[in-house]
N, C-alpha and C positions, 0 to 999 in steps of 0.2 A: 504494500500500500504506500502511496506517496505521502510524504509529510505535508501537513497543512498549516496554514497560518491560524487556524482556529484553536490550536493548542497553546493557550497563553502560558501555561505552566512550563511547557517546553521552551518557549521564548524567554521566560524569566531565567530558567536554568542556563540557557546559552549565555546570558549576560554574566551570571556568576562564573561560568567557565572562562569567560573573557576578562575576568577581574574588573568588570564595569560596575559602578554604582548604579542601581536601578530602582525604579519604583513601580508599584502595581496600582493602577487606577481602576476602581470598580464603581459602576452605577448602582447605588444602593436603592434608589427609589425615584420615580418620576410622577409628575402630575400634569394633566392636560397633554398637549402635543409636545413630544420630545423626540429627538433624533434617533435614540436607541433605547432599548428596554432595560429594565432592572436586571442585574446580573452580568451585563456587558463589561468586558475588561480590556485594558490595553497595558502594555509594558512600555515604560519610558526610561531612557537613559540619556546621558549628555549628548551623544551623537545621533540619536534617532529614536524610533518607537516601533512597536509591533502591535497591530490591531488598531481599532478606532472606536471612539465613543460617539461618533457622528459627525466629526469634522467641524468646520466653522470656528467662531470665536470661543465657543464652549470648550472645544478640544484645545485650542491655542492657550486659553487661560489655564486649563487643567495641566497641560504639559509644562507650562511655565512654572506653575506652582510646584509640580513634582520635581523639576530640576532645581528650584530654589531649596526644596527640602533636602535634596541630595548634596548640595554644595555648602549650605550654611546652617540649616536648622538642626537642632538637637532632638526634635520630635521624631518619634517612630512612625506616627501616623497623623492624619488630619481628616476631619469631616467638613465638607464645604458645600454650601447651598448656592445654586445658580438659577436666578430667574431668567428665562429665555425671552427677554424683551429688549427694550431700548438699551439697557445697560451693556448687553453683549451684542447689540445690533443684529439680533436674530429674531425672525418673525414667527417662530414656533408658538410663542405665547405660553409655553408650559413652564415647568420647574423641574430641576434635576438636583438630586443630592448625591455627592460623590464621596468616596473614601479613597485617600491617597496614602499608601504605606510603603515603607522601605522594604526592599528585597535584599536580604543579607545572608551570610553564610549559614546562620541558624535556620534559615528558611528552606534549606536544601532538602531536608527529609520529607516535609509535607509536599513541597513542589514536585519532587520525584514521584511520590505516590500518586498525586493528582495527574501528572503527565502520563504515567503508565496507564492509569484507568481511562483517560481520554483517548489514548492510542488504541486501547482495546474496546472502546465503546462500552465500558462498564460504568453504570450510574453510581454516583456517590454524592454525599453531602460534604461541603466545606464548612466547618464550624469555626467561628472566630470569637474568642472570649477576650473581653476587654479587662485586662489586669493592669495594676498600677504601672504606667510608663511603657507598657508593651502590649502586643497582641499575641495570644496563644492560639495556634492553628492546629486543628486536627482534621483528618479525613475519615469519614465514616461511610462504609459501603451500604447501599440500599438495594432492595430486591428489584424495584421497578420505579419508573417515573410516571407521574400523572400526565394527562394529555395537555394540561395547561403549560404555558411557557415557564421556564425557570423563574423563580421569584426569590427575593431576599426577605427572610423572616427575622423579626426582632421581637423577643419576648413572646413568641408563639403566634404573632400576627404579622401580616405583610407590612414591611417597612414602608413608611409614608414620607413624601417629600417635605411635608410640613409637620410631621409627627415628632415625637420625642427622639432626641439623639441618643446613641448608645452611651450608657453610663458604666461605671466600674462594676464588674460582675455580670454585665449583660452578655448575651451571646447572639451573634448573627449566624443564621443558617442559610447557606446557598446550595441549591440543587444544581448538579451538573446539567449540561445540555442533554437533551434527549438523544439516544443513539441515532447515528446517521443512517440514512437509507442506503442499502447496498446497491452499488452500480457495477455491473459486470461489463467491462469494455473489451470487446474482441477485435484486435487489430492495433498494430503499433506503427502504422505508416504516418505520413505527414498529418492527416486528419486526426488519427488517434492520438498523436503526440500533442496536437493543439487542444484537443478535448481534455486530455489529462491535465494540461496546464490550466485550462479554464476552470476545471472542477476542483482543483486543489484547495481553494479556500471556501468551497461551498458545502452545504450540509449533506454530503454524500460520502460513503465509504467506498473508495475505488478499489476494484479488483481487476487488474489489467493483464490481458493474455495475448499471446501470439504463438504461432506454430513454427516460425522460422528461427533457427538457432542463432542467427546474428542479432535477433531482437533482444537476446539476453544482455547485450551490452547497454541497453537503454535502461536507466534507473527506474525501478518500479514495475518492470515488465516480467511476468512469469511465462516461460516457454513450456508448452505442452504439445503432445501429439494431437492431431485433429480429432481422433476418437475420444481423447480425454477432454478436449474442449467441448465436444458435443455432449459428453456426460455432464459436464458442469452446467451447460445450458439446459439440459433436460431436468437436472436436479435443482434448478433455481427455486427459491421460495416465492410465495405470493407477495412478499414485501419488496422484492428486488426489482430494479430497473435493469434493462439490458440494451446494449448497443452493439450491432454487428457491422463491422466495416473492415474486413480483412483484405488482403491483397488478391484473393482468389474467389471468383464467383461461386465455384463449386463448394468451397468451404463456407462461404456466406449462406448458401442454401442448406448445407448440412446443419449449421448452427441454428438457422431460422426454424427449420422443421423440427429440430430437437427441442428448441425452446417452446414452440407451440404444442408439441406432443406432450411435454412435461406438465403443461397446465399451470406452471408458475408464472413469474414475471407480471408485476403490476403494469409494466410498460415494456414492450419489446420493439426497438427501432432498428430498421435496416437502411443503411445508406444506399442511395441509388436514384436513378431517374424514374420518371413515370413509365418508361419503356421497361426498365428492369423490374419495376413493381408488377407490371402486367404479365411479364414472363414468369416471375416467381409465383404469382397468384394462380396462373393457369396450371403450373406444375404442381403446386400444393393441392389444388382441387383434384387433379388427377391422382394424387397420392392419398386421397381420401379425407382431407381436412374439410371440416364443415364451414359454412359461412360464419357461424359464431366464432369459431377458432380463428378464421382469417381476419375477422374484425379486430382482433387483438394485436395485429401487426401494423406498425406505423412505418410507412415508406412513401415518399422521402421523409427524412428526419428534419427536425428543426421547425422554425416558424415559416409558414408558406409565403410570407411577404418578402423574405430575404432571398434573392436569387443568386448571390455571389457564390462562386465555387472555391473561394480562398479558404484554406483550412481554418484560419483564425476566425473568419466570419461564420463558417459552419459551426465552429465550437461555441461561439457566443450565442448563435441561434438555438443550438441544442440545449445549452445551459438555461436560456430563458424559458424554453418550452418545458423542460423538466422541472424547473423551479415553480412554474405556474401549475403544473400537474401535482407537484408535491403540496403546494398550498391548498389546492382544491381537495385533495385527499384528506388533508388535515381538517379542513372545514367540514367535510362530510362526516369524519370521525367525531368531531366535536358536536355536530348536530345529533348524531346517533346517541352519543352519551347523554346529551341534554334530554332527549326524548325518553330515555330509559329511566331517568331519575323520577 
């Protein structure tokens, strides 16, 4: 799997490894319209940052405050409120409460555990206890996550942008992000590489395959025999998304038919023109696939309004399409849960 920018703990550890002074900025709570949700984090150091809390003057002020803390302040952390109006020249009109904290050598243990769990898509809680002059951090594994987005909880209730600030002895509880949607990407040509780059920071867990031995030199690619790739496609779960774009039309067909036969894949996309789609559909029907099964195949891939064949454009188009599908699936899931209550 490719490394992603979503792993803020891994980004913080890299600063410790580089002997950089760094700070972790966390959105504790929001009110009204705000650029990012509670639980969003970014890592800031003197020469740069990893992640974003929404950009604009809010982010500029937060990064400036973080760097001041690193260069001169004796404080281990600070809680700061930002109204998103004329003061910051932002028209959101909401309000954001941030926590800015130093990342130090003593942080390595809990950051390592958090990074490991995020790499493995294992849900956890990050608990922050406010002790005199310092923050005590612990990682607690949890069995599963609710459907709601991660939220920051203070004293058993959701933290509020105008609510009480954390006091000595209080504990903040943050739930990790929900596990990422599996994306099986078959093909490591120019388009496959562009798609892998585009999806690196997105909420998908990438499994990238190719059948050619030389593809093993591309970071993140696993090389398997065609029969093994077909078995992976056939065994995909109903949560997985799949993209078929290999160097060989015969292999494309084998993977497409295996994916449809397996009955998994919440989404199965095949790169190709309308002519390729027509030929594949004709052959799939001849091989006994029903109209219902064929309706599960998307070809061409990406947004229909973008006609460019440039790999980077295709990658952006596919990413936008799958993000919209992901949000629609989450909305349907939320509606179903609301109806069952």
